[in-house]
N, C-alpha and C positions, 0 to 999 in steps of 0.2 A: 263068800259067806253072806247071809242075809244082813240087811241093815240092823244095827244093834237095836234091840227092843226098847231100850231107854230113850233112843232117839225117835223111834217110830211113835212112841207115846206122846211126843211133843208135836207131831205133825198136825193134829186137829187145831192147834193154836194158830196155824198159818192160814186156815180157811177164811176166805173173804178178802184177803189182802192182795191187791193187784201186783205189788212189787215188794222187794225187800226194803226199799226206801220208805214205803208206806208203813211197813211194820216197825221200822226204826222210830217213826214219829208217833207210835201208838203205845199206850200203857201195856198192851199185850206183850211187847218186846221184853219187858222185865221178867215176865213169867216164862217166856221162851228161853231166856238166858239163865234162869234159875238152875243151879246144879241139880241134876236128876237124882243124885244120891247125897247123903250128908258129907260135908267136906270141911275139914278143919285145917286151914293153912298153917304150916309149921312156923313157929316164931324164930326168926333169925335176925342178926344185926343188920341194920341198913344205914347207909350214909348217903346223903344227897350232895353232889358236887357239880360245879359248873366248869366244863372243859372248854378251853379256848378254841374257837373255830373261825374260818374265814368270813362267816356271815354273822358272827356274834357268838356269845357263850352257848354251849350245848349242855343241857342238863343231863346228868347221868345219875343212876342210883346203884350203889354198890351193896351187894348182898354177901354175907360171909357168916361162918360159924366159928371162926377162930381169929387169931390176931395176925396170921400170915406166916407161913413157913415154907414158901415155895409151892403153894397149892396151885393146881390148874385153874385157869381163868377162862371164862367164856364171855365174850362181848355179844350181847343178845339184843335182837331187834324185833319188836312186835310187828304184827301185820295191821291191815286196815285199808287196803287199796291205795296206799300212799297218802291218803287224805283223812284217815280216822285213826283213833287209838292214842293211848298215852301210857305212862309208866304204871298206872293203877289198874289197867285192864288185866283180866285173868291171864291172858296169853303172855303178858309181861311179868306182872308181880307174882302170880301163883306159880308159874313155871320157874321163875328165878328162885323163889323160896324152896321149891321142891328139889332143885338141883343142888342148892347150897346145903340143904338138910340131909339129903340122901348120900351125897358124895363129898361134901366139904369143898365143893367148887366155889370159887369167888366169881360171882356173876356181876357184870357191869351192864346194866340195862340202859339203853340209850333213848332219850326223848328227842329224836330227830324232828326237824321242822316238817310239817305236813304240807302237801301240795294243795293248799287252799289260798284264796286271795291272789296275791301276786307271786307266791312262792311256787316255783317249778324246778324241775331238774336243771342244773345239778345240785341245787341247794340241799335236799335231803341226803343225797349221795356224799356231798362234801362234809356234812355233819358227821356221818358215820366214819368216813376216812379220818376225820380229826379225832374222833373218840378212840378209834383203834390205835392211831399214832400215840395218843396220850397214854393209853394203857401200856403200850410197848415201851415208851420212854420213861414211864414211872413204875415199871414192874417191881423194882427193888423197894420203892416206897410203899407199894400196895402189898408187898409180900407174896407175889405170885411168880410162878415159873412159866410153864407151858401156857401159851395164849392161843385160844381158838376163837372163832367167830361163828355166828349162826343167827337164824331168825326164822320167822313163820310168815308164809305168804309173801306180801311185799317186803317184809323184813328179810326173808330168804334172798330175794333179789338184791336188796341193799347190801347184805353181808357179802354175797358173791361179788358184786360190783366193786365194793371197797377192797376186797382181797386182790382183785385184778389190778386196780389202780395202784395199790401198794407194791405189787409185784413189778409193775412197769416203772413207777416213779421212784421207788425206794429200794428196789431189789430185796424186798422183805415180804414174807408171807406169814399168815397165821399158821399154827401147827396143823390145824384141821378146820373144815367147814361142816356145819350141821344145818342143812336146809330142809325145812319142814313145810310141806305142801307149797313149794315156792312157785312164783310166776316169773319166768326167765326169758320169755319171748314176747315181742311186741304184739303179735297176734298168735292165737292158739294154733299149734300144729294140728293136722287132721287127727280126729279121734278114731281109734279102732272100733269096730262094730261091737266088741265085747263091752267096752265102756259105755257106749250108747245104750246098750241093753240094760246095764245096771242103773244108769241114770233115769231110765223110764220108771223106776220104783220110787223116785224122789220127787216131792212137790216142786213144781216149776219155779216157785219163788226162791228155791235154794240152788237153782242152776246158775251157771256162768256162761251164757250164750256168747258166741264170738263178738257180736256187736257190743255187748257190755264190756268185754275184755278190751276191745279196741278203744272204747270211750275212756276206760280207766288209764290206758296207756297214753292217750292223747292229753288227758288232764294232767298226768305226771310230766309229760314232755312239754306241755304248753303249745302243742302243734301236732301235725300229722305223724303217724307212726314212722314215716320215712326219716324223721329226725333222730331216731334212736341209734346210739352207738353201743359198743360192747360193754361200756361201764353202766349205761342205763338199763340195758337188757343183755345180761351175760350170755344168753343163748346166741348172740351175734358175735361174741368175742373169740379171739384166738386163745385157746384154753391150755395149750401146752405149758407144763411147768406149774400148774396150779396145785395147791396142797391136797392131801387126801380129803375126800368129801363123802359125807353121808347125805343121801337124799331120801326123805320120808314122804310118802304120798298117801292120800286117803283112797280107799277102794271106791267110794262113791263121791267122786269129785271131778267135774269137767276139767279142772285145772291140772289133774293128775298127769295129763299128757305132756304138759310143759316140763314137769320134773322128770318124767320118764325119758323124753327125748334128750333133755340136758344130760342125764346120766349116760345115755348112749354116746353123746358128743364127748363127754369127759373120757369115757373108755377109749374112744377112737383117738383121742389126743394123748393117750398113755397115762392118764391120771388115775390114781388109785381111788376107785369109787365104789360105793355100796348103795344100792337102791332097794328099799324095803317098802312094800305096799302094806299099809296098816289096815287089817281086815275090818269090815263092818262099819267103818268110820266115814264121816262126812268132812268136808273142808272145815277147818277151824277146830279140830278135835282137841287141840291143846288148851282150849277154853273149858274143857270138861275136867272133872276131878280125876287125879291120877289113881284113885281107888278103882276106877273102871279099868279092867285088866289091860285092854288094848292101849289105853292112854298111858298107864304105868309102864308097859313094855316099851312104848315109844320114848318115854323119858329115860329109861334105862339104856336105850340105844344111843341117845344123845350123850349120856354119861360115859359110855364105852368109847365114844368118838373123842370126847374132850379130854 
């Protein structure tokens, strides 16, 4: 499908910027991020909690519509290249509100430490593992039953890595994983010609070239990509025995190849996996209002999985 017209309408805002980093530092970024259609986030109950972790307390925000009656629970991780993002960004807060409102899911959104300053892997990974363990161990207090995990972009990586750690260390797994435009390999696998053709329609500033992906990995690891293990980059892991997994990728996204290859690896390992390419969308589409049909359908797929 062509790029969604609401996204194409934003492309002129990108003209004249040499990089996405330059756009981030400019007031034009606020206009670029502005929802392209009216959006009224649903009101749901939220509670902020500090979860104990090996590097200090980990802030989490719990979203719910009821008092707790064995509702399904999703431990959710925002994206941001491991070094950006927080609980208030749309990919965290807006998504959590929508899941709680639409399906009564209890969402535990995790404010893991970012890979800035002296913080590097395994600190963000450890924070996510600690949050998942806390939810598992306090399920009765939280009033939740089935516990799943998921995240977007770097958050998809972190949720998969945490599930693998818990499989190996605790003999326990979430009921399911929901990985949305995830980055799961230290370097991007080769892209098919069909993806390259699609990306030619997208402004260069919205591309993820291999050098940029490598730099993001090195920043997260605090060294060369050769340092990566299967918990840092789940595409390197032994995947047998992992829980059922949904992989959602965007049609117009260089990073789509990582999710696609990972889905194939899961299938080869005998894991129940479903890979869906969300048409007409770019990387980061969960930051868009779910009133956009493609985004709303992606949210519904997460609900089906959880």
